[in-house]
MINUPA-449790 format. One record per residue (C-alpha): x, y, z. Coordinates in pm, whole numbers, plus 50000, padded with zeros to 5 digits. Layout:
// MINUPA-449790
XYZ ...
// end
This chain:
// MINUPA-449790
484134918851228 482694881051332 485114847151281 482684836551004 482964864550802 486364868550821 486474832850741 484154835450452 486434868250295 489804846450327 488374819350132 486704844849906 490004861349835 491914826549814 490254815649537 491624845049315 493834838749067 496494862749213 497074870549583 496544910449648 499904933149705 499114957049967 501354985849970 501705001750356 504115019250498 505435037150828 503375065550819 501755096550581 503975109550321 506245085450261 506085073349931 503275051549902 501805062649576 504925068149426 505985032049510 502715020449422 502935028549082 506335019949005 505334980349112 501944986548914 504604990948626 507264970048691 504854941548739 502044952848478 499334950848742 496134971248815 496014996849108 493605000849369 493565032249664 489885019649835 490525049950061 491015082949987 491465107950245 491915142350095 491515153349714 492485193949693 494885184549422 493625154749271 493545117549410 496185096449420 494295071949178 494305101448921 497815106148961 498775070648938 496565066548623 498725093948420 501865078148551 500585046948396 499155060448112 500065037347800 500305006447958 498594976848048 497624987148413 494084994848477 493125024748823 490455012449008 487865036649144 487745039349548 484875033249751 485365061050020 486515091649861 486845119550161 487855151950172 489055156450426 493365151350454 492935132050786 493145100950949 490315078950777 487995078351069 487785114251130 487555121650775 484645099350712 482975110651037 482995147450931 480955135050639 478765113850849 479715079550739 481905046550875 484205029650682 483034997150635 485894968350586 483324940750450 482214971850171 486084973250041 486854933350060 483074927049821 484064956149625 487694943449537 488184941349133 488484902549066 490774900848794 492964877048647 496254895048726 498014908648991 496264940349172 498604964949383 496664980949684 497425011149821 496655017350176 495585053550391 498895060750638 500175033150824 498925001450949 497605016951276 495515043651114 492225040051240 489395031550943 486125033651185 486125032551562 487384995151601 489614984451296 492624995651155 494424992650780 495784961750909 492304944750961 491884953050611 495114935350488 494374906150676 490684907850529 491794913050215 493964881450210 497234905250109 501124900050096 502634936050210 505094960150061 506434982750337 507495013650241 510205037550444 511465069050388 514655075050471 514455102850769 515695110451119 513685087151319 512695062251051 514525032851204 512015038251512 508945038551287 509955012751073 510794987451328 507404997151534 505844989351130 507304955551116 506374942651481 502744949651402 503144929051106 504494898751285 501884901551611 499144901751357 500804875551149 500764895850839 502934881350546 505864905850420 507284905350081 509744932150198 511024966350229 510724996349963 513105025050046 513115064249901 514835093949950 518345095150137 518995103450460 522225087150605 522615045950610 518915036150787 518235012350512 520904977850626 519734988050973 516394984650889 516894953550708 518914940151043 516894944751277 513674933051063 514764903950902 512374913150639 514204919950277 515024947350099 513464952549762 515014984649641 515645018749714 514105045649488 516335075949466 515355108849562 514195128649217 512375164849157 510935146048859 508485120148943 506715114948596 506745085248371 509555083548271 510805081448642 508175059448707 509395034648405 513075034948459 512635024348849 510175001448746 512664986248515 515344982648800 513044969549075 511274946348803 513604914248876 514404918649221 510694921949330 509824888449080 512114868149285 510344875949606 506594870149490 
// end
């Protein structure tokens, strides 16, 4: 992406009344969509997932819309809806298209409220042959919430993700953890110096009631960091 165009994008998004919040994490299947729904509910925000790769069982946007039913939060349509459940650049290549960060930035909903943007995969998931999800975060001028799921190896994956944020000067609001496995959360906070926003407990029932209860818990500490 050319420097002039990147500068234009940053100016354009700084002009918006609310800085978007980008939800990313330490990998795939670690709870980004769940956390996105909880945060959208807690902040009475809108939700947007610009790149969806794989939707045989429904899209993430469809699930979040169900969880936000009856609230003021709006779910905005994807820019790219790719059928293959794979890295975005691979899924797009199979369909003969190229994901364009400029198109995504030009399609960002212009709203007078907070926008929660969910990424695809982790920060270094490629979007095309040259750019990563991290490049999209920068182009959108967003702040990041990092999602980490507690499992054996998550310290390493979490610290690597934090290092990418530091090296690319991506502003981080803090960590949200989910699931339970030993006591890794304070270790990750210690090593990264990024604050812990909340910990989402494991639950077999992840429905609107669960989303609302967790949103009520997370609302105050999250707003204190924004």
